[in-house]
C-alpha positions as CSV (number, residue, x, y, z in Angstrom):
1,M,-105.9,-29.6,-52.8
2,K,-107.6,-26.7,-51.0
3,K,-106.1,-24.2,-53.5
4,H,-108.0,-26.0,-56.3
5,L,-111.3,-26.1,-54.4
6,V,-111.6,-22.3,-54.2
7,P,-111.8,-21.6,-57.9
8,L,-114.1,-24.6,-58.4
9,F,-116.4,-23.3,-55.7
10,C,-116.5,-19.8,-57.3
11,L,-117.3,-21.3,-60.7
12,I,-120.2,-23.3,-59.2
13,M,-121.6,-20.2,-57.5
14,L,-121.4,-18.1,-60.6
15,M,-123.2,-20.6,-62.9
16,P,-126.8,-19.7,-61.8
17,V,-126.1,-16.0,-62.1
18,T,-124.8,-16.5,-65.6
19,A,-127.7,-18.6,-66.7
20,S,-130.1,-16.1,-65.2
21,A,-128.5,-13.3,-67.2
22,R,-128.6,-15.3,-70.4
23,N,-132.3,-16.1,-69.9
24,S,-133.1,-12.5,-69.2
25,H,-131.4,-11.5,-72.4
26,K,-133.5,-14.0,-74.4
27,S,-136.7,-12.8,-73.0
28,H,-136.1,-9.1,-74.0
29,K,-137.4,-8.9,-77.6
30,G,-137.4,-5.1,-78.1
31,H,-139.5,-3.4,-80.7
32,K,-141.0,-5.5,-83.5
33,T,-140.7,-4.4,-87.1
34,H,-143.7,-3.4,-89.2
35,K,-143.6,-6.8,-90.9
36,T,-144.1,-8.7,-87.7
37,N,-146.7,-6.5,-85.9
38,K,-146.6,-2.9,-87.0
39,T,-145.1,-1.7,-83.8
40,H,-141.9,-0.1,-84.8
41,K,-143.0,3.5,-84.3
42,A,-140.3,5.9,-83.2
43,S,-142.7,7.9,-81.0
44,R,-144.4,5.0,-79.3
45,V,-144.3,4.6,-75.6
46,R,-145.4,1.1,-75.1
47,N,-147.0,-0.5,-72.0
48,L,-147.0,2.9,-70.1
49,Q,-150.3,4.2,-71.3
50,P,-153.7,3.0,-70.1
51,S,-156.1,1.5,-72.6
52,V,-158.6,3.8,-74.3
53,S,-162.2,2.6,-74.8
54,F,-165.0,3.5,-77.2
55,N,-166.7,5.6,-74.5
56,D,-163.5,7.7,-74.1
57,V,-163.7,8.9,-77.7
58,V,-167.3,8.7,-78.8
59,S,-168.6,12.3,-79.0
60,P,-170.3,14.5,-81.6
61,D,-167.1,16.6,-81.5
62,N,-164.7,13.7,-82.3
63,V,-164.1,12.3,-85.8
64,W,-162.1,9.2,-85.2
65,G,-161.0,6.0,-86.8
66,I,-158.6,3.0,-86.8
67,D,-155.9,1.5,-89.0
68,I,-155.7,-2.3,-89.6
69,S,-153.9,-5.0,-91.4
70,H,-153.9,-8.8,-91.5
71,Y,-152.6,-8.8,-87.9
72,Q,-156.0,-7.8,-86.6
73,D,-158.6,-10.4,-85.9
74,I,-161.9,-8.6,-86.6
75,N,-165.5,-9.6,-86.0
76,W,-167.2,-7.1,-88.3
77,V,-170.7,-7.8,-86.9
78,E,-169.5,-6.9,-83.4
79,L,-167.6,-3.9,-84.7
80,S,-170.8,-2.5,-86.1
81,S,-171.9,-1.7,-82.6
82,Q,-168.9,0.6,-82.1
83,K,-168.4,1.7,-85.7
84,P,-165.5,4.2,-86.4
85,N,-165.9,7.1,-88.7
86,F,-163.1,5.8,-90.9
87,V,-160.5,3.1,-91.3
88,F,-157.2,2.9,-93.0
89,I,-156.3,-0.5,-94.3
90,K,-152.8,-1.9,-95.2
91,A,-152.7,-2.8,-98.8
92,S,-148.9,-3.3,-99.5
93,E,-145.4,-3.0,-98.3
94,G,-142.1,-2.5,-100.2
95,L,-141.6,-3.9,-103.6
96,T,-143.8,-7.1,-103.6
97,F,-145.7,-7.6,-100.4
98,Q,-149.5,-7.4,-100.5
99,D,-151.6,-7.8,-97.4
100,V,-153.5,-11.1,-97.6
101,K,-156.6,-9.7,-95.8
102,Y,-156.7,-6.4,-97.6
103,M,-159.7,-7.1,-99.9
104,E,-161.6,-8.8,-97.1
105,N,-161.0,-5.9,-94.7
106,Y,-161.8,-3.4,-97.5
107,S,-165.1,-5.1,-98.4
108,E,-166.3,-5.6,-94.9
109,A,-165.6,-2.0,-93.9
110,K,-167.5,-0.8,-97.0
111,K,-170.5,-3.0,-96.1
112,L,-170.7,-1.2,-92.8
113,G,-170.6,2.2,-94.4
114,I,-167.3,3.2,-92.9
115,L,-165.1,5.6,-94.9
116,V,-162.1,3.5,-96.2
117,G,-158.6,4.4,-97.1
118,S,-155.6,2.3,-98.1
119,Y,-152.0,2.6,-97.1
120,H,-148.5,1.4,-98.2
121,F,-145.6,0.8,-95.8
122,F,-142.5,2.3,-97.4
123,S,-139.3,0.3,-97.7
124,Y,-135.8,1.7,-98.3
125,S,-134.6,-1.3,-100.3
126,S,-136.4,-0.5,-103.5
127,S,-137.4,2.6,-105.5
128,G,-140.4,4.7,-104.7
129,K,-141.8,4.3,-108.2
130,E,-141.7,0.5,-108.0
131,Q,-143.3,0.6,-104.6
132,A,-146.1,2.9,-105.8
133,T,-146.7,0.4,-108.7
134,N,-147.0,-2.4,-106.2
135,F,-149.4,-0.3,-104.1
136,L,-151.6,0.7,-107.1
137,S,-151.8,-2.9,-108.3
138,V,-153.8,-3.9,-105.2
139,A,-155.2,-0.8,-103.5
140,Q,-158.8,0.1,-104.2
141,H,-159.4,3.8,-104.9
142,K,-163.1,4.3,-105.7
143,T,-164.9,7.6,-105.6
144,G,-165.8,8.3,-102.0
145,D,-162.8,6.4,-100.5
146,L,-160.2,8.3,-98.4
147,L,-157.0,9.4,-100.1
148,P,-154.2,6.9,-100.3
149,V,-151.5,6.9,-97.6
150,L,-147.8,6.6,-97.6
151,D,-146.5,5.2,-94.3
152,A,-143.0,6.4,-93.9
153,E,-141.0,5.5,-90.8
154,F,-137.5,5.4,-89.4
155,R,-135.5,2.2,-89.7
156,K,-132.5,1.2,-87.6
157,K,-130.2,1.8,-90.5
158,M,-131.5,4.7,-92.6
159,P,-130.0,5.5,-96.1
160,E,-128.6,8.9,-96.9
161,K,-131.1,11.7,-96.6
162,S,-130.9,12.6,-100.3
163,L,-131.8,9.0,-101.2
164,V,-134.7,9.0,-98.8
165,T,-136.2,12.2,-100.0
166,T,-135.7,11.3,-103.7
167,E,-137.5,7.9,-103.4
168,L,-140.3,9.4,-101.2
169,T,-140.8,12.0,-103.9
170,N,-140.8,9.4,-106.6
171,F,-143.5,7.5,-104.8
172,V,-145.6,10.7,-104.3
173,N,-145.2,11.7,-108.0
174,T,-146.2,8.2,-109.2
175,I,-149.4,8.2,-107.1
176,Y,-150.3,11.7,-108.3
177,E,-149.6,10.8,-111.9
178,K,-151.9,7.8,-111.7
179,L,-154.7,9.0,-109.4
180,G,-154.6,12.8,-109.6
181,H,-154.3,13.1,-105.9
182,Y,-151.3,13.6,-103.5
183,P,-151.1,10.9,-100.8
184,I,-151.5,11.6,-97.1
185,I,-148.1,10.9,-95.4
186,Y,-148.0,9.0,-92.1
187,C,-144.9,9.6,-90.0
188,N,-143.8,11.0,-86.7
189,Y,-142.8,14.6,-86.1
190,A,-139.0,14.0,-86.2
191,Y,-139.4,12.2,-89.5
192,Y,-141.4,15.1,-90.9
193,K,-138.9,17.7,-89.8
194,L,-135.9,15.7,-91.3
195,Y,-137.3,14.4,-94.6
196,L,-140.6,16.0,-95.5
197,E,-140.8,19.6,-94.3
198,E,-138.6,21.1,-97.1
199,H,-139.2,18.5,-99.8
200,M,-142.9,17.6,-99.8
201,P,-145.7,19.9,-101.2
202,P,-148.3,21.2,-98.7
203,K,-150.9,19.2,-100.7
204,C,-149.4,16.1,-99.0
205,K,-151.4,16.2,-95.8
206,L,-149.9,14.8,-92.6
207,W,-151.0,11.9,-90.4
208,I,-148.7,12.2,-87.4
209,V,-148.1,9.5,-84.8
210,D,-147.5,10.9,-81.3
211,Y,-148.5,9.0,-78.1
212,K,-147.4,11.7,-75.7
213,E,-149.1,14.9,-76.9
214,K,-150.9,16.6,-79.8
215,P,-148.6,17.1,-82.8
216,N,-146.7,20.4,-83.0
217,C,-147.4,20.9,-86.7
218,E,-150.2,21.2,-89.2
219,W,-151.8,17.8,-89.2
220,A,-154.9,16.2,-90.7
221,F,-154.8,12.9,-88.7
222,W,-153.3,12.1,-85.4
223,Q,-152.5,8.6,-84.3
224,K,-153.0,9.1,-80.6
225,T,-152.5,5.7,-79.1
226,D,-152.0,2.0,-80.0
227,R,-153.9,0.9,-76.9
228,F,-157.5,1.4,-78.2
229,K,-160.1,-1.2,-77.2
230,L,-163.0,-1.7,-79.6
231,A,-165.8,-4.2,-79.9
232,G,-165.0,-6.9,-82.4
233,I,-161.3,-6.5,-82.4
234,R,-159.1,-8.8,-80.3
235,G,-156.5,-7.0,-78.4
236,H,-155.6,-3.4,-79.0
237,V,-155.8,-1.3,-82.2
238,D,-154.5,2.1,-83.2
239,L,-156.7,5.1,-82.5
240,N,-156.6,8.0,-85.0
241,I,-158.2,11.4,-84.6
242,F,-159.2,13.6,-87.6
243,N,-158.4,17.3,-87.2
244,G,-161.8,18.6,-88.3
245,T,-165.5,17.8,-88.6
246,I,-167.2,14.9,-90.3
247,L,-168.2,17.4,-93.0
248,S,-164.6,18.6,-93.6
249,L,-163.5,15.0,-93.9
250,Q,-165.2,15.0,-97.2
251,N,-162.2,17.1,-98.5
252,Y,-160.0,14.0,-98.1
253,L,-162.1,11.7,-100.3
254,Y,-160.9,10.4,-103.7
255,K,-162.5,11.6,-106.8
256,D,-161.4,11.5,-110.5
257,L,-159.3,14.5,-111.4
258,T,-157.8,15.5,-114.8
259,S,-155.4,18.4,-114.0
260,K,-152.1,17.0,-112.9
261,S,-148.5,18.1,-112.4
262,V,-145.4,16.6,-110.8
263,L,-143.2,17.9,-108.0
C-alpha cells in the first residue's frame, strides 16, 4: 500500500507546477504580425525604451512625423495642438486588403495642413505587380503629397532571395510606370543589405527602422521609436525623423512627371 502512495503523492505535488507552466506559456504572445498591430519589426526592442513626448522632439531643427493605420484611435482636433510635419498612412496590404480608415485619415490630415504620404505593406504570397495595382486603386497621390511608400519587412518564413528581389522590383516598376516616381522603401538595415542594396536604384530613398541607433546607411526617414506619445492619439505611435530641413522635404513630394523608364 505504501509503495502506491509515493507515486501518487509525487503526481499531486507536480500538478500545480505543470498548470503554472502551461498558464505561463499561454500568456506569452510574442510579436504580433502587421495585420494585427503593425508590431512585427525585426529591429524593434519592445518595452525597454522610455516613452518619447512631443516636447522631446519639437524643435526648429527637427522635421518629424508619424505613421498610422486603422489601429490608431485619433482625435484630430486634439492632434492639431501637436501637429506633426508629416504623416504616412497605411492604404493597403498584400493582394486585396485596403485599410478601412485610410480615406478618413487622409482627409483629416489634409485638413490640418499636414504633409501626407501613403504606404503599402508588402506580402510574399502574391506578385509585386498585383500588389502595386491594389495599392494604386486606393492610395491618393495628389500634387503636394509625399511619395508613395513600400513597407517591406522580414517574415518568419521568407521565400528565396531571388523571388523576393524580383517581386519587390516588380512592385517598384509598376509604381514608377503609373506615377512617374520611385517609391520610398521602408525596412530595417538588415533587410536593406540583404535584398535592396544591390537590386534597387538609388532613386528609391530609404525609410529605415532602428530603435537602437541612427541608421548606418544613407537614409531619408528614420523610424526612431514606436513609443511616441502625442496629443489626440490613444496609446503610442511610431515617431519618424526626416534627414533634412522642412525645405528639403519638398524634394519628396509627388508631382506629375512624363519621363519614365523601368529598372
